[in-house]
N, C-alpha and C positions, 0 to 999 in steps of 0.2 A: 592519318589519325582523324577521326570524326571531330568536327567542331561543334561547340555548343551553340544552340540558337538562343542567344542571350535575350533578345527582345521578347521572344515567346516565354522564356523562363521568367523574366521580370514581370510580364503581364500576369502569369500564373501566381507568382508570389504576391502581387498586389491584390489579386482576386481573393486569394486565401486569407490574407490579412483583413480585407474588408469584411469577409464572412465572420471572422473572429471578432472584429470590432462591433459587428451587429449584435453579437451575444454579450460580449464583455461591456460594451457601452462606456467608452472612456469619459464622456461627459458626466454620466451618472456616477462613475468612479470618482471623478474629481469632486463632485458634490458630497459624496459619502466621506471622502478623505477630509474635506473641510469640516463636516459635522463631527467626525470622530476626533479631529484635532482640537476642536472646541471642547469636547467632552474630556479629552486627555489633559487639557490645561486647567481643569477645575482644581483648585487647591486641595480640596478634601477627597479627591478621587480615591486615594489609597487608604482612606478610612475603612473601606470595604475592599480587601485585597483581591477577592474573587472578581468583583466588578472592575477593579483597576486592571487586572490581568486580561479580562475579556475585552475591554476597550482598546488597550494597547496592542493586543494580538490582532484584533480586527483591523486596526489602523495600519499595522505593519503589513498585513496580508493585502489590503487594498492598495497600499503604496507600491508593494512589490509587483502586483498584477498590472497596475498602470505603467510602471517602469518597463516591464517586459514588453508591453505593446508598443510603447513609444520608442524603445530601443530597437525593436525589430523594424519599425517604420524607418528609423534613421539609417539602419544598416542596409535596407533595400535601396534607399536614396543614394547612399555612399557606393553601393555596388554598381548602380546605374552610372554614376560618375566615373568609377574605375573602368568600367567596360568601354565607355566613350573615349577615355584617354588612351586605353590600350589599342582600340581600333584605329584611332587617328594616327598613332605612332607605330602601329603594327608591332607592338611590343609583346613577344611571346611570354616573357617572364610575368608581366602584369596580367596577361590573360590567364596564366596558370594560377596566379593569386586570386583572380576573380572566380575561377572554377572552384577553388578551395572554399572561398567565402560563400559561394552559391550552395555548396553542400552543407555548410554549417547553418546557413539561414533556413534551408529546407528542414533540417533536423529540428531546429528550435521552433520553427513555425508548426511543425507536426506535433511537438509536445504541447504547445500552447493551444492548438486546435483540439487536442484531446481534453484539455481542461474545460473547454466549452461544452464538451459532451457529458460532463459530470454535473447532472442537474437533479440527482436524486435527493430526497429529503434529508439524508444524512451524509451525502458525499463530501461536504466541506469539513466534516469532523476529523479529529484525531482518530487513530485506529488502535484497537487492541487485537493482537494476533496470537493465536494458540496453535502450536504444532504438536501433534500426537503421533507416536510410533504406531504403525498398524501391523498387518501380517508380515512376517519375515524374520521374527526373532531378533537376534542381536544386530543383524544387518539393518533392520527397520529402525532400531534405536539409533544406530550410527547415522542412518539417513536423516532422521529427525534432527540430529545435531548439525548435519551438513546444511539442511534447510534453514535452521536458525542462523547459522553463520551467513548464509546467502542473503537473507533479508536484512540482517544487521549491517552487512557490507554495503548493500544497496542504499540503505539509509545514510550510512557514513559518506558514501560517494556524493550524496546530495546535500550533506550538511544538516540532515534532520536529527533531532534529538530523540534518542531511544532510551527506554528504561526496561530492563528485564525484571518482571514482577515475580516470576516463580519458575523454578526448574525442578524437575523430578528426574533424578539420574537412574539409568538402568544399572543392573548389577555388574555386567561384564564390560560394557562400553556404551557410549551414547546417552540418549535421553528417552525416558518414557514420555515426557511432555515438557513443554516450556511455553510461557506466556510473556509477551513483551508489548510495550506501548510505543507507538510512533507519534510524536507530537509535531505536526506541521499541517497547515491548511490542506484539505483534500487528501489527507492520508488514507481515510477510509474509501473514498471514491476510487483511488488508484489501486489500493491493495485488495479491495473486495473481489476483484476479478481473479485473485490468486487462491480464493477459497475453493476447496475441493480435495480430491484424492490425487496425490502425486506418486508416481511409480519409478523405482530405480532398478536398472538391470546392470549387473556387473559381475566380475569374478570376485567372490566373497573373500575379503582378507581374513575372515574368521573361520574359513573352511580349509582344513589342512590338506584336503584333496583338490583344492583349486577349482571347485565347481562354480558354475554360473548361478547366481542367486537373484531372484526377483523379490523386492520388498516394497512396502507401501508406507506412506505417512499421510495423515490428514491435516489440512490447514483450515482453521476457522478464523474469520475476520469479522469483528463487530465494531460499530461506531462507539466512541467514548461518550458516556452519558453526560448530560448537562443538567444543572439544577432545574432549568425550565421544562425539562421533559416530564417531570412529575410521575416517575414510576415508583409508586408507594408499595412497599412490601411490609405487611404486618409482621411484627416480631414473632408471632406464633407460627409463621410459615418458614422460619429460618432456624436451622440447627447449626451451632457453631462449635467446632472442636479446635483445641489448641495443641500444638506440639512443637518440638524443637526443630529449628532449621537444620538442614544437613547438606553435606556436599557429596562428591563422588565416593562411592564405596560405603556410604553411611557414616562417614566421619563427621563428628559434631563440629559445627562451626558457630554454635551459639549455645551458651550454657543456660539459657532461660527458655520457657515455653512461649516464644514470641510469634511463631508461625501460626497462621489461621486457616482452617478449612471450613468453608461456609456452604451449607447445603440448603437449596430451596426445596422444601418438602413436597409441594404440589407437583413440581415438574421434574424433580430429581437432578436439577442442574447443580454441579459442584464446582466451587471456585477455591483455589488455594493461593495464599500469598505468604511469602517469606522474605521479600526484598527489604522491607523496612526493619528498623531495629526494635521497635516496640510493638506489642500486641495491638494497641489502640490504632496505630498507623496501618498495620496490616489488615485489621478488621475494616477500617474505612476504605482501603484500596479494594478489598474483596467485595464489599458492598457495592462499590461503584461499578466494578466489572460485572457483578451479578445483575445489577440494574440494566447495564448495557445489553447483556444477553437476553434478558426478558423483553427489553424494548425491541430488539431485532426479531425475537420470536413472535411478538405481537404483530410486527409488520409482515412477517412471512405468513402468518396465519390469515391475515387480511387478504394478502395476495393470493393465497391458495383458495380461499373462499370465492374470490372473484373468478379465478380460473375454473373452479368447479361449476359455478353458475353459468359460465360461458361454454361448458361442456368440454373443457380441455384440462385434464388432470395430469398431463405429461410433465415429468420433472424437467426443469430448465437446465440442470447440471447433471452430467453423467457421473458414474462412480469413479471414473478415472479421467482427469482433465489434462494431465501432462506426463510425458515419459522422459526420463533421463537415462539414456543408454550409453554405457561405457564399454560394453563388450557384447557382440563381436565387432561393433563399429561404434563411432563416436557421434552422438546426436542428441539434441534436446528438442522435443516436438510437442507443441500444444495441440491436443486433439480436437479442440473446438474451432480454433482459428486457422489451423494448418500451418501456423508460423513455426519454423524450425531453424536451428543453427547447428553447425558441426563442431562447436567448441564448448563442450560441457564444463571445462575448467573455468572459462571466463564467466559462464552462467553462475556456477557455484561461488564465484568471487564477486557476485553482485551485479553482473551485467544483465539485468532483466527488464530494462526499460522498454525494449521492443516487444517483449511478451506482454507487458502491462498495457502498452498502447494498443496492440492488436486485440487484447482482451476487452478493453473499453470500447473500441469500435465495434467488435463483434456483439457485445452486450447491447449497445445502442441499436444495432441492426435488428437483433432479436426482439427488443422492445417495440420497434417499429412494426414488426410482423404481428405482434400480439395486439397492437392498438386497433 
């Protein structure tokens, strides 16, 4: 059995951690935490609930980031001590324990390293994700529901807070569309690489002849708007329709017209909200998501203009970015990064971290080529 070169592995771990610390800057984080702690201790902080939430969330995120860096440094030190003890005593069991810890540290370092690659203007934001069924009929609607569950399970595995803002059920099965919010620092940075067209290939459970079916679903990811972004929308540009919230099969789950459909007339962007119990709450949620979409559209237009001036109008994202194949073989493959796994069931159960990490690294590499 091949033995691990622990000295070389430890040197590599420390080099990677040093590069992470160069970006995250623990000293600056400590200063930020001290400043935010002072702000959080002001007696009248919660007189403005939005400001109170903003300060405490920023403090929690900074503390968590510093703790992750310090904890990894400590784990690498402990691993070095463990390896020295095992080598001196020629203890195979302890060496096996060191091997397992090495794998764990590598994984956690990789995740933290990806965080340092998220330097976009909105990467630190919460995310709003919309999934829409595409071509493929009832299979596409079912696929959209599978993707919704996948992302919610991913968030649940990490302990992230999610809120389903709107669901539009298909007549036979699945979803026409669904919109949900993920509230955690860097949610947009991570999930933005999931945006694009997803393809499912399988034997259709809705085809009585058992034929193979290809279906598609689109995933849109936008950063959650903040008050400081100042995306003002004149009331004259907004059309608001109200209707009753509904569940599967059109069954009424609400006896009042509390759901809201908001249309931005100049762009045609439509946002529906029915999660909240009151029309006022749904209207506020719809406006926030509409502002977020307009903010992202503005950013994309600016980026497209820069590309055109540079003589490159090639799209950055293809029509199909990931395939989920259940028949005739089992595989999920990202067509941008070439990352693939042979266990679609695990992926649909929320194990998508490796796809997200590969996507973030791929995007950073593409940005480097464009610079």
